[in-house]
C-alpha positions in Angstrom: 36.2 14.2 -11.3 36.8 17.1 -9.3 37.4 20.6 -9.1 35.1 23.8 -8.1 33.6 26.3 -10.5 33.2 29.6 -9.0 30.0 31.6 -8.8 30.7 34.8 -11.3 28.7 37.4 -12.3 25.8 37.5 -14.5 25.7 37.5 -18.5 24.3 39.9 -20.5 22.0 37.8 -22.5 18.9 39.7 -24.0 15.4 38.6 -23.5 14.1 35.8 -25.5 10.8 36.1 -25.7 10.4 39.1 -28.7 7.5 41.2 -28.1 5.7 38.8 -25.3 7.0 41.6 -22.5 9.4 38.9 -20.7 10.9 40.5 -18.2 15.2 40.2 -19.0 16.9 38.4 -16.4 20.5 37.7 -17.4 21.5 34.4 -17.3 24.3 32.6 -15.5 27.3 30.8 -16.4 29.0 28.7 -13.4 27.9 27.8 -9.7 29.7 27.3 -6.8 30.8 23.4 -6.2 32.0 22.5 -2.8 35.5 21.7 -2.7 35.3 18.7 -1.1 32.6 16.6 -2.4 32.7 12.8 -2.0 32.8 11.4 -5.3 31.9 8.5 -6.5 35.2 6.6 -7.5 36.3 7.0 -4.2 39.6 5.3 -3.0 39.6 3.0 -5.1 40.3 -0.1 -2.7 36.8 -0.4 -2.2 35.8 -4.6 -2.3 32.4 -6.4 -2.2 30.3 -9.3 -3.3 29.6 -9.6 -6.8 26.2 -9.3 -6.5 26.2 -6.4 -4.2 23.1 -4.1 -6.2 21.6 -0.7 -5.9 18.4 0.2 -8.3 16.5 2.7 -9.9 12.7 2.9 -9.9 10.7 5.7 -12.2 9.6 6.4 -14.8 11.4 5.3 -18.3 8.4 5.3 -20.1 5.1 7.5 -20.2 3.9 10.6 -20.5 7.2 12.7 -18.3 9.8 9.9 -18.7 12.4 12.2 -19.8 12.6 13.1 -16.0 13.2 9.7 -15.1 15.2 9.2 -17.4 17.6 12.4 -16.8 17.6 11.4 -13.2 19.3 7.5 -14.0 21.1 8.8 -16.8 23.3 10.2 -13.4 23.2 7.8 -11.5 24.6 5.4 -14.6 27.4 7.4 -14.2 28.1 7.5 -10.9 27.5 3.7 -10.7 29.9 3.4 -14.0 32.7 6.2 -12.5 32.6 3.9 -9.2 33.0 0.4 -10.8 36.2 1.5 -13.3 38.1 2.8 -9.8 37.6 0.0 -7.6 37.9 -3.3 -9.4 37.3 -5.4 -6.5 33.9 -4.2 -6.2 32.0 -4.2 -9.4 28.6 -2.9 -7.9 25.3 -4.1 -10.2 22.8 -1.4 -11.4 18.7 -2.5 -12.2 16.6 -0.6 -14.0 13.0 -0.8 -12.8 10.2 1.1 -14.6 7.0 2.9 -13.1 6.1 4.9 -15.7 5.6 7.8 -12.7 2.4 6.2 -12.5 1.0 5.6 -9.6 -1.1 2.2 -10.1 1.4 1.3 -11.8 4.4 2.1 -9.2 3.6 -0.8 -6.6 4.5 -3.9 -9.2 7.9 -3.1 -9.7 8.6 -1.5 -6.4 7.2 -5.3 -4.8 10.2 -6.8 -7.0 12.6 -4.4 -6.0 11.9 -5.4 -2.4 11.8 -9.1 -2.9 15.3 -9.1 -4.4 17.9 -9.3 -1.4 20.8 -8.2 -3.1 19.5 -5.0 -3.9 20.9 -2.5 -1.0 19.7 1.1 -1.7 17.3 2.5 -4.5 17.5 6.0 -5.7 13.8 7.0 -6.8 10.7 7.5 -7.0 10.9 10.6 -9.2 7.6 12.1 -8.7 5.4 12.5 -4.7 2.5 10.0 -6.4 4.3 7.3 -6.9 6.8 8.2 -3.6 3.7 8.2 -1.7 2.3 4.8 -3.3 5.4 2.7 -2.3 6.7 3.8 0.7 5.4 1.6 3.0 6.2 -1.6 0.7 10.1 -0.1 0.9 9.3 0.6 5.3 7.8 -2.9 5.4 11.5 -4.1 4.0 13.2 -1.9 5.5 15.2 -0.8 2.2 16.6 2.6 2.1 15.6 4.9 -0.9 16.5 8.5 -1.6 14.0 10.7 -3.8 16.3 13.1 -6.5 13.3 14.7 -7.4 10.2 14.1 -5.6 8.7 16.8 -3.1 5.2 16.9 -2.1 6.3 18.3 1.9 3.6 15.7 3.3 6.1 12.3 1.8 7.9 12.4 4.9 5.2 12.8 7.2 4.1 9.4 7.1 6.4 8.2 10.0 8.6 6.7 7.6 12.3 5.8 8.2 13.5 5.0 4.8 12.3 7.3 2.9 15.2 10.6 2.2 14.7 13.7 0.1 17.7 15.0 -2.4 16.1 18.4 -2.7 14.3 20.8 -1.3 10.3 20.5 -0.7 7.8 22.1 -1.9 7.7 24.0 1.2 10.2 25.6 0.4 10.1 26.0 -3.2 6.4 27.4 -3.2 7.4 30.6 -1.2 10.7 31.0 -3.2 8.4 31.0 -6.3 5.6 33.4 -4.7 8.8 35.8 -4.1 10.1 35.4 -7.5 7.1 36.2 -9.5 6.4 39.2 -7.5 9.9 40.5 -7.0 11.9 38.9 -10.0 9.3 39.0 -12.6 7.7 42.2 -11.6 3.7 39.9 -11.5 0.7 42.1 -10.3 -1.9 39.4 -11.0 -0.9 35.9 -11.2 -3.0 33.4 -12.1 -2.1 29.6 -10.8 -3.1 26.5 -12.1 -2.4 22.7 -10.8 -2.9 19.3 -12.0 -4.2 16.2 -10.4 -0.9 14.9 -8.6 0.4 14.7 -5.4 2.4 17.1 -6.6 0.4 19.9 -8.5 -1.8 19.9 -5.6 0.9 20.5 -2.9 3.0 23.2 -4.8 0.0 24.4 -6.3 -1.1 25.4 -2.2 2.5 26.1 -1.3 2.6 29.1 -4.0 -0.9 30.0 -3.7 -0.5 30.7 0.4 2.7 33.1 -0.6 1.2 35.2 -3.3 -1.3 36.1 -0.9 -3.5 39.1 -2.8 -1.1 38.9 -6.2 -3.0 36.3 -6.8 -6.3 37.2 -8.9 -6.8 33.2 -9.5 -6.5 29.9 -9.7 -7.7 26.5 -11.5 -7.2 22.7 -11.8 -6.9 20.7 -14.8 -6.3 17.2 -14.9 -3.5 14.7 -15.9 -3.4 13.7 -19.2 -6.2 16.7 -20.6 -5.2 18.5 -24.0 -8.1 21.2 -24.4 -7.3 24.5 -21.9 -9.6 26.9 -23.3 -11.8 27.0 -20.4 -9.0 27.6 -18.0 -7.1 30.1 -20.2 -10.7 32.0 -20.5 -10.7 32.4 -17.3 -6.9 33.9 -16.9 -7.8 36.2 -20.0 -11.1 37.1 -17.9 -8.8 38.5 -14.7 -6.4 39.9 -17.0 -3.5 37.8 -15.2 0.1 39.0 -16.3 1.4 35.6 -15.7 0.1 32.3 -15.1 2.0 29.9 -12.4 1.5 25.9 -13.9 2.3 23.2 -11.2 2.0 20.4 -13.0 3.8 18.5 -15.5 5.4 19.3 -19.1 3.2 17.1 -20.6 0.0 19.1 -20.4 2.1 22.1 -19.3 3.5 22.5 -22.7 -0.4 22.6 -25.0 -1.1 24.6 -22.1 1.2 27.5 -23.2 0.9 26.6 -26.3 -2.6 27.4 -26.2 -2.3 30.3 -24.0 -0.2 31.7 -26.2 -2.3 31.4 -29.4 -5.2 32.8 -27.6 -3.4 36.0 -27.2 -1.8 36.1 -23.9 0.8 38.0 -23.4 2.4 37.1 -20.1 5.0 35.1 -18.3 4.2 31.7 -18.4 6.2 29.9 -15.3 6.2 26.0 -14.0 8.4 24.3 -11.2 10.4 21.4 -11.8 8.1 18.9 -13.0 8.0 21.6 -16.4 11.9 21.9 -16.8 12.7 19.6 -19.8 13.3 20.2 -22.7 10.5 18.2 -23.7 8.6 21.0 -22.9 10.3 23.6 -25.0 10.2 21.0 -27.8 6.5 20.3 -27.5 5.1 24.2 -26.5 7.5 25.2 -30.0 8.1 29.1 -29.9 5.3 29.7 -27.4 8.2 28.6 -24.8 9.7 32.1 -25.6 7.4 33.4 -22.6 9.0 30.4 -19.7 9.9 30.5 -17.0 10.4 27.6 -14.4 11.5 27.2 -10.4 13.3 24.1 -9.6 15.3 22.8 -5.8 17.9 21.4 -8.2 21.3 22.9 -9.4 22.0 23.4 -13.1 24.6 20.7 -13.4 25.6 22.0 -16.9 27.1 24.2 -15.3 29.4 21.8 -13.7 31.9 21.4 -16.1 33.8 17.8 -15.3 30.3 16.5 -14.9 28.9 18.2 -17.9 31.7 16.7 -19.5 31.3 13.2 -18.7 27.2 12.9 -18.6 27.5 14.2 -22.0 29.4 11.0 -23.3 27.4 9.1 -21.4 24.2 9.4 -23.0 25.1 11.7 -25.7 23.0 15.0 -24.1 23.4 17.8 -21.4 22.5 17.4 -18.5 18.5 17.8 -17.4 16.8 18.5 -15.1 17.7 16.5 -11.6 20.5 14.7 -13.4 23.1 15.8 -10.7 20.8 14.8 -7.8 20.5 11.1 -9.0 24.4 11.4 -9.9 24.8 12.4 -5.6 21.8 10.0 -4.6 24.1 7.1 -6.0 27.3 8.3 -4.5 25.7 8.6 -1.0 24.6 4.9 -1.5 28.3 4.3 -3.2 29.8 5.9 -0.7 28.5 3.5 2.1 29.1 0.1 0.1 33.0 1.4 0.0 32.9 1.9 3.6 31.8 -1.7 3.9 27.9 -1.2 4.4 26.3 -4.3 2.4 23.4 -5.0 4.1 20.2 -3.4 4.0 20.3 -2.5 7.3 24.0 -0.8 7.1 23.2 1.2 4.0 20.0 2.4 6.3 22.7 3.2 8.7 24.4 4.9 6.8 22.5 7.7 5.2 20.6 8.2 8.2 23.8 9.5 9.7 25.2 10.9 6.4 27.1 14.0 6.9 28.9 15.3 3.7 28.9 17.0 0.0 28.1 15.8 -2.7 28.5 17.7 -6.2 25.3 20.2 -6.0 24.7 20.2 -2.1 25.5 19.3 1.3 23.8 16.2 2.7 22.5 15.5 6.0 19.0 14.7 6.9 16.6 15.5 9.9 14.7 12.5 11.2 11.9 12.9 8.9 14.1 12.5 5.8 14.6 16.1 4.8 17.6 18.1 4.0 18.2 21.5 5.6 18.3 24.8 3.9 18.7 23.7 0.1 18.6 26.2 -2.3 15.7 26.8 -5.6 16.7 28.4 -8.6 15.5 30.1 -11.5 15.4 29.0 -14.9 14.1 30.8 -18.3 14.1 29.7 -21.8 16.3 31.5 -23.8 17.0 30.9 -27.4 15.3 28.1 -27.6 17.2 25.9 -24.3 16.9 26.3 -20.4 19.2 28.7 -19.8 20.0 29.0 -15.2 19.5 33.2 -13.4 21.1 31.5 -10.1 19.3 30.9 -7.0 15.9 32.5 -5.9 15.8 31.2 -2.5 15.8 28.6 -0.1 
């Protein structure tokens, strides 16, 4: 897989929100891709033990499973491409289902660290489960790269094995606030957050950045089905935009009920909401939706999109390409002879190279420097990228 998709001008596609007053922001059709991106195939000359194993830890089932499925499909694609090109190094890939639940994640992660053949992990996708398991990885010095967990506090625990393959919510929150007030021209934003570590962190960062543009805030809980109380507050505040910091399992019925009560403004969700399952579950109400995400639209990289589609029989989803890139970092280390936990951890600590989605170089806490945040919208029943909204 190689090539470079050049940035083009936006295409004018019209509004997708009907009469709901949705701001018309054109979608984009291409993104810049680094010309020297490291790819999973490497030089085809790698050798390694037949037991060399990478793992995915994260949701395969559960209410927000699709976000995890997007990731492990990206990892699987990288491993498949690596193994097809390197007959002397057939890396094994194991998946461990956490259901995305912090209370259930410790079991699978304990199993992972106990299997000596596993020398690197891509995961965990969600902030709550990452918080619950970080010490387990740290105790066994097993490197793990999250493609999607964004709570800023995760890199403040003193862990030396945790690396984040995207921007955190201290980056996304201010970018989201600027997107709301500038691009969407929101004057009265109502912020609602769920009770997850992710939702709390992102809700706080976005609220602080909004300042006087925020006319109110409220909280909901994981698994909530009835949003009438918070919707009444939103309508009474005469909000023109709602920003929901949480996941699509609650975001979809929330938006659906919001529109049913007569809300005509924009509903904006972050990466945890940005999935086709949101559109499927919210139905026609989703036409008022926008998303913010520190993730690149992998579907706009033709070589990645076509190969991913062959594997998954679906378009790349949120964090598919980040999962692919994270796996590539680990596979590249294996190809360079870093085939123990200690050596692979050192490899990631000193890594400095382009992936398909961005440049990967981490600071001492496991954070990347100045990653981009992208905006997306629902257009004709699908999620369409609208370009970089901040960094």
